[in-house]
PDB file of N, CA, C, O and CB in Angstrom:
ATOM      1  N   MET A   1      -0.846 142.635-185.274  1.00  0.00           N
ATOM      2  CA  MET A   1      -1.411 141.071-186.087  1.00  0.00           C
ATOM      3  C   MET A   1       0.116 140.795-184.686  1.00  0.00           C
ATOM      4  O   MET A   1       0.236 139.600-184.414  1.00  0.00           O
ATOM      5  CB  MET A   1      -1.150 140.594-188.790  1.00  0.00           C
ATOM      6  N   GLY A   2       0.497 141.148-184.395  1.00  0.00           N
ATOM      7  CA  GLY A   2       2.069 140.814-183.057  1.00  0.00           C
ATOM      8  C   GLY A   2       2.704 139.517-183.592  1.00  0.00           C
ATOM      9  O   GLY A   2       2.944 138.495-182.948  1.00  0.00           O
ATOM     10  N   LEU A   3       3.013 139.849-185.383  1.00  0.00           N
ATOM     11  CA  LEU A   3       4.382 139.270-184.995  1.00  0.00           C
ATOM     12  C   LEU A   3       5.360 138.645-184.376  1.00  0.00           C
ATOM     13  O   LEU A   3       5.644 137.481-184.096  1.00  0.00           O
ATOM     14  CB  LEU A   3       4.698 139.552-184.942  1.00  0.00           C
ATOM     15  N   VAL A   4       5.793 139.656-184.235  1.00  0.00           N
ATOM     16  CA  VAL A   4       7.207 139.466-183.055  1.00  0.00           C
ATOM     17  C   VAL A   4       6.681 138.931-181.907  1.00  0.00           C
ATOM     18  O   VAL A   4       7.228 139.740-181.158  1.00  0.00           O
ATOM     19  CB  VAL A   4       8.054 140.955-182.506  1.00  0.00           C
ATOM     20  N   LYS A   5       6.153 138.329-181.268  1.00  0.00           N
ATOM     21  CA  LYS A   5       5.998 137.247-180.631  1.00  0.00           C
ATOM     22  C   LYS A   5       4.686 136.254-180.657  1.00  0.00           C
ATOM     23  O   LYS A   5       3.791 136.097-179.826  1.00  0.00           O
ATOM     24  CB  LYS A   5       6.234 137.658-179.518  1.00  0.00           C
ATOM     25  N   ASP A   6       4.897 135.711-181.799  1.00  0.00           N
ATOM     26  CA  ASP A   6       4.101 134.929-181.827  1.00  0.00           C
ATOM     27  C   ASP A   6       4.447 133.833-182.037  1.00  0.00           C
ATOM     28  O   ASP A   6       5.115 133.515-183.021  1.00  0.00           O
ATOM     29  CB  ASP A   6       3.384 135.180-182.396  1.00  0.00           C
ATOM     30  N   LYS A   7       4.003 132.945-181.028  1.00  0.00           N
ATOM     31  CA  LYS A   7       4.397 131.548-181.023  1.00  0.00           C
ATOM     32  C   LYS A   7       5.181 130.588-182.291  1.00  0.00           C
ATOM     33  O   LYS A   7       6.178 129.877-182.165  1.00  0.00           O
ATOM     34  CB  LYS A   7       3.161 130.980-180.752  1.00  0.00           C
ATOM     35  N   LYS A   8       4.129 130.914-183.880  1.00  0.00           N
ATOM     36  CA  LYS A   8       4.030 130.124-184.367  1.00  0.00           C
ATOM     37  C   LYS A   8       5.855 130.328-185.850  1.00  0.00           C
ATOM     38  O   LYS A   8       6.509 129.728-186.703  1.00  0.00           O
ATOM     39  CB  LYS A   8       2.247 130.167-184.672  1.00  0.00           C
ATOM     40  N   VAL A   9       5.632 132.332-184.697  1.00  0.00           N
ATOM     41  CA  VAL A   9       7.316 132.661-186.135  1.00  0.00           C
ATOM     42  C   VAL A   9       8.209 132.405-185.701  1.00  0.00           C
ATOM     43  O   VAL A   9       9.139 132.411-186.508  1.00  0.00           O
ATOM     44  CB  VAL A   9       7.921 134.162-186.765  1.00  0.00           C
ATOM     45  N   ASP A  10       8.677 131.930-183.897  1.00  0.00           N
ATOM     46  CA  ASP A  10       9.200 131.670-183.006  1.00  0.00           C
ATOM     47  C   ASP A  10       9.925 130.018-183.649  1.00  0.00           C
ATOM     48  O   ASP A  10      11.099 129.672-183.515  1.00  0.00           O
ATOM     49  CB  ASP A  10       8.151 131.845-181.758  1.00  0.00           C
ATOM     50  N   LYS A  11       8.743 129.171-184.386  1.00  0.00           N
ATOM     51  CA  LYS A  11       9.529 127.895-185.007  1.00  0.00           C
ATOM     52  C   LYS A  11       9.857 127.944-186.155  1.00  0.00           C
ATOM     53  O   LYS A  11      10.581 127.172-186.784  1.00  0.00           O
ATOM     54  CB  LYS A  11       8.927 126.736-185.004  1.00  0.00           C
ATOM     55  N   LEU A  12       8.807 129.779-186.802  1.00  0.00           N
ATOM     56  CA  LEU A  12      10.074 129.053-188.104  1.00  0.00           C
ATOM     57  C   LEU A  12      11.161 129.937-188.043  1.00  0.00           C
ATOM     58  O   LEU A  12      11.652 130.095-189.161  1.00  0.00           O
ATOM     59  CB  LEU A  12       9.562 129.030-189.988  1.00  0.00           C
ATOM     60  N   ARG A  13      11.702 130.552-187.187  1.00  0.00           N
ATOM     61  CA  ARG A  13      13.130 130.694-187.460  1.00  0.00           C
ATOM     62  C   ARG A  13      13.926 130.051-187.964  1.00  0.00           C
ATOM     63  O   ARG A  13      13.994 128.869-187.626  1.00  0.00           O
ATOM     64  CB  ARG A  13      13.655 130.830-186.741  1.00  0.00           C
ATOM     65  N   LEU A  14      15.039 130.685-189.188  1.00  0.00           N
ATOM     66  CA  LEU A  14      16.142 130.633-190.217  1.00  0.00           C
ATOM     67  C   LEU A  14      17.383 130.683-189.014  1.00  0.00           C
ATOM     68  O   LEU A  14      18.533 130.485-189.408  1.00  0.00           O
ATOM     69  CB  LEU A  14      16.105 132.093-191.522  1.00  0.00           C
ATOM     70  N   SER A  15      17.201 130.888-187.882  1.00  0.00           N
ATOM     71  CA  SER A  15      18.261 130.477-187.409  1.00  0.00           C
ATOM     72  C   SER A  15      18.959 129.092-186.943  1.00  0.00           C
ATOM     73  O   SER A  15      18.163 128.348-186.370  1.00  0.00           O
ATOM     74  CB  SER A  15      18.217 131.089-186.704  1.00  0.00           C
ATOM     75  N   THR A  16      20.137 128.638-187.051  1.00  0.00           N
ATOM     76  CA  THR A  16      20.524 127.999-186.744  1.00  0.00           C
ATOM     77  C   THR A  16      20.611 127.772-184.424  1.00  0.00           C
ATOM     78  O   THR A  16      20.483 128.767-183.711  1.00  0.00           O
ATOM     79  CB  THR A  16      21.520 128.265-187.805  1.00  0.00           C
ATOM     80  N   LYS A  17      20.829 126.361-183.832  1.00  0.00           N
ATOM     81  CA  LYS A  17      20.487 126.033-182.928  1.00  0.00           C
ATOM     82  C   LYS A  17      21.736 125.325-182.547  1.00  0.00           C
ATOM     83  O   LYS A  17      21.966 124.223-183.045  1.00  0.00           O
ATOM     84  CB  LYS A  17      19.317 125.496-183.000  1.00  0.00           C
ATOM     85  N   THR A  18      22.455 125.798-181.815  1.00  0.00           N
ATOM     86  CA  THR A  18      23.614 124.809-181.144  1.00  0.00           C
ATOM     87  C   THR A  18      23.844 123.904-179.398  1.00  0.00           C
ATOM     88  O   THR A  18      23.799 124.427-178.285  1.00  0.00           O
ATOM     89  CB  THR A  18      24.799 125.826-181.228  1.00  0.00           C
ATOM     90  N   GLN A  19      24.027 122.793-179.669  1.00  0.00           N
ATOM     91  CA  GLN A  19      23.769 121.727-178.978  1.00  0.00           C
ATOM     92  C   GLN A  19      24.753 121.321-178.465  1.00  0.00           C
ATOM     93  O   GLN A  19      25.187 120.469-179.241  1.00  0.00           O
ATOM     94  CB  GLN A  19      23.246 120.869-179.534  1.00  0.00           C
ATOM     95  N   GLU A  20      25.662 121.428-177.272  1.00  0.00           N
ATOM     96  CA  GLU A  20      26.447 120.438-177.313  1.00  0.00           C
ATOM     97  C   GLU A  20      27.682 120.334-178.220  1.00  0.00           C
ATOM     98  O   GLU A  20      28.590 119.511-178.113  1.00  0.00           O
ATOM     99  CB  GLU A  20      25.703 119.546-177.511  1.00  0.00           C
ATOM    100  N   GLY A  21      27.566 121.254-179.078  1.00  0.00           N
ATOM    101  CA  GLY A  21      29.362 121.613-179.760  1.00  0.00           C
ATOM    102  C   GLY A  21      28.270 121.306-181.550  1.00  0.00           C
ATOM    103  O   GLY A  21      28.739 121.506-182.671  1.00  0.00           O
ATOM    104  N   VAL A  22      27.220 120.940-181.333  1.00  0.00           N
ATOM    105  CA  VAL A  22      27.153 119.817-183.370  1.00  0.00           C
ATOM    106  C   VAL A  22      25.727 120.696-183.174  1.00  0.00           C
ATOM    107  O   VAL A  22      24.939 120.469-182.256  1.00  0.00           O
ATOM    108  CB  VAL A  22      26.970 117.003-183.665  1.00  0.00           C
ATOM    109  N   VAL A  23      25.562 121.592-184.055  1.00  0.00           N
ATOM    110  CA  VAL A  23      25.097 122.941-185.319  1.00  0.00           C
ATOM    111  C   VAL A  23      23.885 122.488-186.174  1.00  0.00           C
ATOM    112  O   VAL A  23      24.056 122.026-187.302  1.00  0.00           O
ATOM    113  CB  VAL A  23      26.495 123.292-186.651  1.00  0.00           C
ATOM    114  N   LYS A  24      22.827 122.608-185.693  1.00  0.00           N
ATOM    115  CA  LYS A  24      21.739 121.981-186.344  1.00  0.00           C
ATOM    116  C   LYS A  24      20.702 123.130-186.941  1.00  0.00           C
ATOM    117  O   LYS A  24      19.979 123.946-186.370  1.00  0.00           O
ATOM    118  CB  LYS A  24      21.027 120.991-185.283  1.00  0.00           C
ATOM    119  N   PRO A  25      20.988 122.786-188.587  1.00  0.00           N
ATOM    120  CA  PRO A  25      19.467 124.342-188.873  1.00  0.00           C
ATOM    121  C   PRO A  25      18.821 123.843-187.836  1.00  0.00           C
ATOM    122  O   PRO A  25      19.047 123.015-186.954  1.00  0.00           O
ATOM    123  CB  PRO A  25      18.096 124.468-190.623  1.00  0.00           C
ATOM    124  N   THR A  26      17.034 125.309-188.496  1.00  0.00           N
ATOM    125  CA  THR A  26      16.428 124.335-188.144  1.00  0.00           C
ATOM    126  C   THR A  26      15.831 124.275-189.371  1.00  0.00           C
ATOM    127  O   THR A  26      16.511 124.560-190.357  1.00  0.00           O
ATOM    128  CB  THR A  26      15.699 124.370-186.963  1.00  0.00           C
ATOM    129  N   PRO A  27      14.259 123.840-189.542  1.00  0.00           N
ATOM    130  CA  PRO A  27      13.944 123.630-191.702  1.00  0.00           C
ATOM    131  C   PRO A  27      12.971 124.819-191.434  1.00  0.00           C
ATOM    132  O   PRO A  27      12.083 125.347-190.764  1.00  0.00           O
ATOM    133  CB  PRO A  27      12.828 121.595-192.735  1.00  0.00           C
ATOM    134  N   SER A  28      13.785 124.823-192.422  1.00  0.00           N
ATOM    135  CA  SER A  28      13.023 126.196-193.442  1.00  0.00           C
ATOM    136  C   SER A  28      12.230 126.140-194.465  1.00  0.00           C
ATOM    137  O   SER A  28      12.470 125.231-195.260  1.00  0.00           O
ATOM    138  CB  SER A  28      13.870 126.989-194.129  1.00  0.00           C
ATOM    139  N   ILE A  29      11.278 126.891-194.714  1.00  0.00           N
ATOM    140  CA  ILE A  29      10.597 126.825-195.777  1.00  0.00           C
ATOM    141  C   ILE A  29      10.448 127.277-197.104  1.00  0.00           C
ATOM    142  O   ILE A  29      10.222 128.434-197.457  1.00  0.00           O
ATOM    143  CB  ILE A  29       9.960 126.978-195.480  1.00  0.00           C
ATOM    144  N   LYS A  30      10.640 125.925-198.062  1.00  0.00           N
ATOM    145  CA  LYS A  30      10.884 125.603-199.467  1.00  0.00           C
ATOM    146  C   LYS A  30       8.941 126.783-200.447  1.00  0.00           C
ATOM    147  O   LYS A  30       7.711 126.837-200.447  1.00  0.00           O
ATOM    148  CB  LYS A  30      10.925 123.053-199.539  1.00  0.00           C
ATOM    149  N   PHE A  31      10.339 127.445-201.094  1.00  0.00           N
ATOM    150  CA  PHE A  31       8.438 128.071-202.031  1.00  0.00           C
ATOM    151  C   PHE A  31       9.237 127.261-203.542  1.00  0.00           C
ATOM    152  O   PHE A  31      10.139 126.461-203.787  1.00  0.00           O
ATOM    153  CB  PHE A  31       7.920 130.976-202.353  1.00  0.00           C
ATOM    154  N   SER A  32       7.650 128.545-204.668  1.00  0.00           N
ATOM    155  CA  SER A  32       7.832 127.440-205.544  1.00  0.00           C
ATOM    156  C   SER A  32       8.141 129.144-205.808  1.00  0.00           C
ATOM    157  O   SER A  32       8.229 129.965-204.895  1.00  0.00           O
ATOM    158  CB  SER A  32       6.728 126.020-206.279  1.00  0.00           C
ATOM    159  N   LYS A  33       8.296 129.492-207.462  1.00  0.00           N
ATOM    160  CA  LYS A  33       8.755 130.341-208.339  1.00  0.00           C
ATOM    161  C   LYS A  33       7.478 131.385-208.337  1.00  0.00           C
ATOM    162  O   LYS A  33       7.611 132.607-208.409  1.00  0.00           O
ATOM    163  CB  LYS A  33       9.171 129.605-209.751  1.00  0.00           C
ATOM    164  N   GLN A  34       6.553 130.878-208.268  1.00  0.00           N
ATOM    165  CA  GLN A  34       5.599 131.806-208.513  1.00  0.00           C
ATOM    166  C   GLN A  34       4.849 132.213-206.894  1.00  0.00           C
ATOM    167  O   GLN A  34       4.351 133.304-206.618  1.00  0.00           O
ATOM    168  CB  GLN A  34       4.529 131.107-209.708  1.00  0.00           C
ATOM    169  N   GLU A  35       4.919 131.312-206.204  1.00  0.00           N
ATOM    170  CA  GLU A  35       5.179 131.945-204.437  1.00  0.00           C
ATOM    171  C   GLU A  35       6.024 133.590-204.142  1.00  0.00           C
ATOM    172  O   GLU A  35       5.834 134.713-203.676  1.00  0.00           O
ATOM    173  CB  GLU A  35       6.453 130.590-203.530  1.00  0.00           C
ATOM    174  N   ILE A  36       7.198 132.592-204.901  1.00  0.00           N
ATOM    175  CA  ILE A  36       8.372 134.246-205.035  1.00  0.00           C
ATOM    176  C   ILE A  36       8.128 135.131-205.515  1.00  0.00           C
ATOM    177  O   ILE A  36       8.183 136.124-204.790  1.00  0.00           O
ATOM    178  CB  ILE A  36       9.564 134.359-205.693  1.00  0.00           C
ATOM    179  N   GLU A  37       7.850 135.284-206.501  1.00  0.00           N
ATOM    180  CA  GLU A  37       7.037 136.259-207.544  1.00  0.00           C
ATOM    181  C   GLU A  37       6.336 136.925-206.706  1.00  0.00           C
ATOM    182  O   GLU A  37       6.739 138.069-206.495  1.00  0.00           O
ATOM    183  CB  GLU A  37       6.072 135.631-208.671  1.00  0.00           C
ATOM    184  N   PHE A  38       4.868 136.386-205.826  1.00  0.00           N
ATOM    185  CA  PHE A  38       4.119 136.661-205.465  1.00  0.00           C
ATOM    186  C   PHE A  38       4.741 137.818-204.006  1.00  0.00           C
ATOM    187  O   PHE A  38       4.483 139.017-203.894  1.00  0.00           O
ATOM    188  CB  PHE A  38       3.365 135.424-205.444  1.00  0.00           C
ATOM    189  N   LEU A  39       5.275 137.280-203.409  1.00  0.00           N
ATOM    190  CA  LEU A  39       5.833 137.988-202.239  1.00  0.00           C
ATOM    191  C   LEU A  39       6.905 138.786-202.456  1.00  0.00           C
ATOM    192  O   LEU A  39       7.158 139.531-201.509  1.00  0.00           O
ATOM    193  CB  LEU A  39       6.204 137.158-201.274  1.00  0.00           C
ATOM    194  N   LEU A  40       7.893 138.903-203.763  1.00  0.00           N
ATOM    195  CA  LEU A  40       8.203 140.371-203.945  1.00  0.00           C
ATOM    196  C   LEU A  40       7.543 141.301-204.220  1.00  0.00           C
ATOM    197  O   LEU A  40       7.191 142.403-203.800  1.00  0.00           O
ATOM    198  CB  LEU A  40       8.873 140.582-204.633  1.00  0.00           C
ATOM    199  N   TYR A  41       7.414 140.464-205.226  1.00  0.00           N
ATOM    200  CA  TYR A  41       5.842 142.081-205.519  1.00  0.00           C
ATOM    201  C   TYR A  41       5.285 142.744-204.009  1.00  0.00           C
ATOM    202  O   TYR A  41       5.586 143.854-203.571  1.00  0.00           O
ATOM    203  CB  TYR A  41       3.713 141.163-206.420  1.00  0.00           C
ATOM    204  N   MET A  42       4.604 141.971-203.515  1.00  0.00           N
ATOM    205  CA  MET A  42       4.067 142.565-202.041  1.00  0.00           C
ATOM    206  C   MET A  42       4.865 143.367-201.772  1.00  0.00           C
ATOM    207  O   MET A  42       4.760 144.580-201.955  1.00  0.00           O
ATOM    208  CB  MET A  42       3.927 141.698-200.822  1.00  0.00           C
ATOM    209  N   ILE A  43       6.017 142.626-201.171  1.00  0.00           N
ATOM    210  CA  ILE A  43       7.166 143.673-200.708  1.00  0.00           C
ATOM    211  C   ILE A  43       7.539 144.948-201.305  1.00  0.00           C
ATOM    212  O   ILE A  43       8.007 145.937-200.741  1.00  0.00           O
ATOM    213  CB  ILE A  43       8.324 143.079-200.748  1.00  0.00           C
ATOM    214  N   GLN A  44       7.137 144.691-203.072  1.00  0.00           N
ATOM    215  CA  GLN A  44       7.621 145.973-203.483  1.00  0.00           C
ATOM    216  C   GLN A  44       6.000 146.968-203.707  1.00  0.00           C
ATOM    217  O   GLN A  44       5.897 148.012-204.350  1.00  0.00           O
ATOM    218  CB  GLN A  44       8.702 145.712-205.088  1.00  0.00           C
ATOM    219  N   GLU A  45       5.243 146.471-203.196  1.00  0.00           N
ATOM    220  CA  GLU A  45       3.935 146.985-203.427  1.00  0.00           C
ATOM    221  C   GLU A  45       3.531 147.736-201.738  1.00  0.00           C
ATOM    222  O   GLU A  45       2.581 148.516-201.684  1.00  0.00           O
ATOM    223  CB  GLU A  45       2.803 145.529-204.020  1.00  0.00           C
ATOM    224  N   GLY A  46       4.400 147.385-200.347  1.00  0.00           N
ATOM    225  CA  GLY A  46       3.603 147.322-199.316  1.00  0.00           C
ATOM    226  C   GLY A  46       4.475 148.787-199.118  1.00  0.00           C
ATOM    227  O   GLY A  46       5.312 149.294-199.866  1.00  0.00           O
ATOM    228  N   ASN A  47       3.978 149.220-197.907  1.00  0.00           N
ATOM    229  CA  ASN A  47       5.105 150.435-197.165  1.00  0.00           C
ATOM    230  C   ASN A  47       5.624 150.315-195.999  1.00  0.00           C
ATOM    231  O   ASN A  47       5.116 150.542-194.901  1.00  0.00           O
ATOM    232  CB  ASN A  47       4.588 151.733-196.928  1.00  0.00           C
ATOM    233  N   ILE A  48       7.686 149.586-196.536  1.00  0.00           N
ATOM    234  CA  ILE A  48       7.801 149.383-195.232  1.00  0.00           C
ATOM    235  C   ILE A  48       8.579 150.264-194.594  1.00  0.00           C
ATOM    236  O   ILE A  48       9.618 150.614-195.155  1.00  0.00           O
ATOM    237  CB  ILE A  48       8.190 148.242-194.987  1.00  0.00           C
ATOM    238  N   PRO A  49       8.205 150.859-193.162  1.00  0.00           N
ATOM    239  CA  PRO A  49       8.767 151.722-192.720  1.00  0.00           C
ATOM    240  C   PRO A  49      11.226 151.367-192.210  1.00  0.00           C
ATOM    241  O   PRO A  49      12.052 150.480-191.998  1.00  0.00           O
ATOM    242  CB  PRO A  49       7.409 151.939-191.392  1.00  0.00           C
ATOM    243  N   GLY A  50      11.033 153.176-192.346  1.00  0.00           N
ATOM    244  CA  GLY A  50      12.106 152.879-192.239  1.00  0.00           C
ATOM    245  C   GLY A  50      13.329 152.276-191.387  1.00  0.00           C
ATOM    246  O   GLY A  50      14.511 152.375-191.718  1.00  0.00           O
ATOM    247  N   LYS A  51      12.921 151.734-190.413  1.00  0.00           N
ATOM    248  CA  LYS A  51      13.581 150.931-189.568  1.00  0.00           C
ATOM    249  C   LYS A  51      13.688 150.152-189.741  1.00  0.00           C
ATOM    250  O   LYS A  51      14.455 149.616-188.942  1.00  0.00           O
ATOM    251  CB  LYS A  51      13.434 150.776-188.744  1.00  0.00           C
ATOM    252  N   ARG A  52      12.990 148.958-191.148  1.00  0.00           N
ATOM    253  CA  ARG A  52      12.521 147.971-191.026  1.00  0.00           C
ATOM    254  C   ARG A  52      12.410 147.288-192.328  1.00  0.00           C
ATOM    255  O   ARG A  52      11.623 146.500-192.855  1.00  0.00           O
ATOM    256  CB  ARG A  52      11.516 148.144-190.375  1.00  0.00           C
ATOM    257  N   LEU A  53      13.956 148.146-192.773  1.00  0.00           N
ATOM    258  CA  LEU A  53      14.120 148.758-194.250  1.00  0.00           C
ATOM    259  C   LEU A  53      16.081 147.568-194.265  1.00  0.00           C
ATOM    260  O   LEU A  53      16.524 146.904-195.203  1.00  0.00           O
ATOM    261  CB  LEU A  53      14.182 151.437-194.267  1.00  0.00           C
ATOM    262  N   ILE A  54      16.502 147.713-193.323  1.00  0.00           N
ATOM    263  CA  ILE A  54      17.182 146.646-193.165  1.00  0.00           C
ATOM    264  C   ILE A  54      16.963 144.854-193.553  1.00  0.00           C
ATOM    265  O   ILE A  54      17.742 143.956-193.872  1.00  0.00           O
ATOM    266  CB  ILE A  54      17.281 146.875-192.020  1.00  0.00           C
ATOM    267  N   GLU A  55      15.333 144.949-193.300  1.00  0.00           N
ATOM    268  CA  GLU A  55      15.338 143.282-192.701  1.00  0.00           C
ATOM    269  C   GLU A  55      14.289 142.986-194.105  1.00  0.00           C
ATOM    270  O   GLU A  55      13.896 141.978-194.693  1.00  0.00           O
ATOM    271  CB  GLU A  55      14.441 142.858-190.583  1.00  0.00           C
ATOM    272  N   ALA A  56      14.170 143.924-194.199  1.00  0.00           N
ATOM    273  CA  ALA A  56      12.783 143.863-195.903  1.00  0.00           C
ATOM    274  C   ALA A  56      14.078 143.511-197.390  1.00  0.00           C
ATOM    275  O   ALA A  56      14.097 142.577-198.191  1.00  0.00           O
ATOM    276  CB  ALA A  56      11.591 146.506-196.397  1.00  0.00           C
ATOM    277  N   VAL A  57      14.909 144.584-197.257  1.00  0.00           N
ATOM    278  CA  VAL A  57      15.952 144.095-198.361  1.00  0.00           C
ATOM    279  C   VAL A  57      17.382 142.379-198.082  1.00  0.00           C
ATOM    280  O   VAL A  57      18.156 141.882-198.899  1.00  0.00           O
ATOM    281  CB  VAL A  57      16.953 145.833-198.504  1.00  0.00           C
ATOM    282  N   GLN A  58      17.120 142.023-196.628  1.00  0.00           N
ATOM    283  CA  GLN A  58      18.258 140.753-196.713  1.00  0.00           C
ATOM    284  C   GLN A  58      17.120 139.468-197.086  1.00  0.00           C
ATOM    285  O   GLN A  58      17.560 138.449-197.617  1.00  0.00           O
ATOM    286  CB  GLN A  58      19.306 140.424-194.867  1.00  0.00           C
ATOM    287  N   VAL A  59      15.232 139.629-196.682  1.00  0.00           N
ATOM    288  CA  VAL A  59      14.215 139.117-197.248  1.00  0.00           C
ATOM    289  C   VAL A  59      14.338 138.785-198.742  1.00  0.00           C
ATOM    290  O   VAL A  59      14.351 137.631-199.171  1.00  0.00           O
ATOM    291  CB  VAL A  59      13.235 139.933-196.995  1.00  0.00           C
ATOM    292  N   VAL A  60      14.446 140.097-199.644  1.00  0.00           N
ATOM    293  CA  VAL A  60      14.306 140.706-200.433  1.00  0.00           C
ATOM    294  C   VAL A  60      15.747 139.196-201.461  1.00  0.00           C
ATOM    295  O   VAL A  60      15.545 138.207-202.166  1.00  0.00           O
ATOM    296  CB  VAL A  60      14.506 142.616-199.938  1.00  0.00           C
ATOM    297  N   GLU A  61      16.694 139.713-201.067  1.00  0.00           N
ATOM    298  CA  GLU A  61      17.659 138.984-201.351  1.00  0.00           C
ATOM    299  C   GLU A  61      17.722 138.230-201.520  1.00  0.00           C
ATOM    300  O   GLU A  61      18.108 137.888-202.637  1.00  0.00           O
ATOM    301  CB  GLU A  61      18.225 138.893-201.024  1.00  0.00           C
ATOM    302  N   LYS A  62      17.331 137.133-200.357  1.00  0.00           N
ATOM    303  CA  LYS A  62      17.475 134.940-200.284  1.00  0.00           C
ATOM    304  C   LYS A  62      15.616 135.328-200.698  1.00  0.00           C
ATOM    305  O   LYS A  62      15.010 135.496-199.640  1.00  0.00           O
ATOM    306  CB  LYS A  62      18.051 133.530-197.675  1.00  0.00           C
ATOM    307  N   LEU A  63      15.217 135.395-201.233  1.00  0.00           N
ATOM    308  CA  LEU A  63      13.818 135.458-202.324  1.00  0.00           C
ATOM    309  C   LEU A  63      14.457 135.184-203.168  1.00  0.00           C
ATOM    310  O   LEU A  63      14.457 133.961-203.310  1.00  0.00           O
ATOM    311  CB  LEU A  63      12.882 136.736-202.688  1.00  0.00           C
ATOM    312  N   GLN A  64      15.405 135.979-204.279  1.00  0.00           N
ATOM    313  CA  GLN A  64      15.920 136.067-205.260  1.00  0.00           C
ATOM    314  C   GLN A  64      16.950 135.312-205.460  1.00  0.00           C
ATOM    315  O   GLN A  64      17.117 135.156-206.669  1.00  0.00           O
ATOM    316  CB  GLN A  64      16.098 137.055-205.430  1.00  0.00           C
ATOM    317  N   GLN A  65      17.995 134.575-204.603  1.00  0.00           N
ATOM    318  CA  GLN A  65      18.784 133.750-204.495  1.00  0.00           C
ATOM    319  C   GLN A  65      17.450 132.420-204.616  1.00  0.00           C
ATOM    320  O   GLN A  65      17.137 132.122-205.769  1.00  0.00           O
ATOM    321  CB  GLN A  65      19.812 134.028-203.117  1.00  0.00           C
ATOM    322  N   ASN A  66      17.187 132.153-204.204  1.00  0.00           N
ATOM    323  CA  ASN A  66      15.809 130.967-204.565  1.00  0.00           C
ATOM    324  C   ASN A  66      15.379 131.276-205.686  1.00  0.00           C
ATOM    325  O   ASN A  66      15.654 130.469-206.574  1.00  0.00           O
ATOM    326  CB  ASN A  66      14.419 130.936-203.618  1.00  0.00           C
ATOM    327  N   TYR A  67      14.687 132.329-206.027  1.00  0.00           N
ATOM    328  CA  TYR A  67      14.535 132.055-207.284  1.00  0.00           C
ATOM    329  C   TYR A  67      15.948 131.632-208.073  1.00  0.00           C
ATOM    330  O   TYR A  67      16.298 130.480-208.329  1.00  0.00           O
ATOM    331  CB  TYR A  67      13.867 133.233-207.834  1.00  0.00           C
ATOM    332  N   LYS A  68      16.548 132.656-208.338  1.00  0.00           N
ATOM    333  CA  LYS A  68      17.281 131.970-209.112  1.00  0.00           C
ATOM    334  C   LYS A  68      18.263 130.623-209.296  1.00  0.00           C
ATOM    335  O   LYS A  68      19.046 130.349-210.205  1.00  0.00           O
ATOM    336  CB  LYS A  68      17.701 132.672-209.268  1.00  0.00           C
ATOM    337  N   LYS A  69      18.011 130.097-208.423  1.00  0.00           N
ATOM    338  CA  LYS A  69      18.273 128.195-207.990  1.00  0.00           C
ATOM    339  C   LYS A  69      17.507 127.653-208.629  1.00  0.00           C
ATOM    340  O   LYS A  69      18.173 126.887-209.325  1.00  0.00           O
ATOM    341  CB  LYS A  69      17.990 127.503-206.468  1.00  0.00           C
ATOM    342  N   GLN A  70      16.098 127.498-208.954  1.00  0.00           N
ATOM    343  CA  GLN A  70      15.654 127.090-208.608  1.00  0.00           C
ATOM    344  C   GLN A  70      14.678 127.121-210.732  1.00  0.00           C
ATOM    345  O   GLN A  70      14.566 128.218-211.280  1.00  0.00           O
ATOM    346  CB  GLN A  70      15.431 127.589-207.022  1.00  0.00           C
ATOM    347  N   LYS A  71      14.359 126.302-211.198  1.00  0.00           N
ATOM    348  CA  LYS A  71      14.916 126.053-213.324  1.00  0.00           C
ATOM    349  C   LYS A  71      13.254 125.884-213.718  1.00  0.00           C
ATOM    350  O   LYS A  71      12.912 125.702-214.887  1.00  0.00           O
ATOM    351  CB  LYS A  71      16.282 123.816-214.022  1.00  0.00           C
TER     352      LYS A  71
END
């Protein structure tokens, strides 16, 4: 599918960009609890290769934090 070099993915990156000493966060995506549960399920059932395991763990941790923040 080529997600690494996809221009749409580059726009959704959650990194911050610096311009003239001012840090401006890029927009992030807000998920509902149901969407977070679905994503966690998909990650749990997916076959994540070992070299991408650290990224998968970071994504799961962020999703869990967002899930706990929602009521």
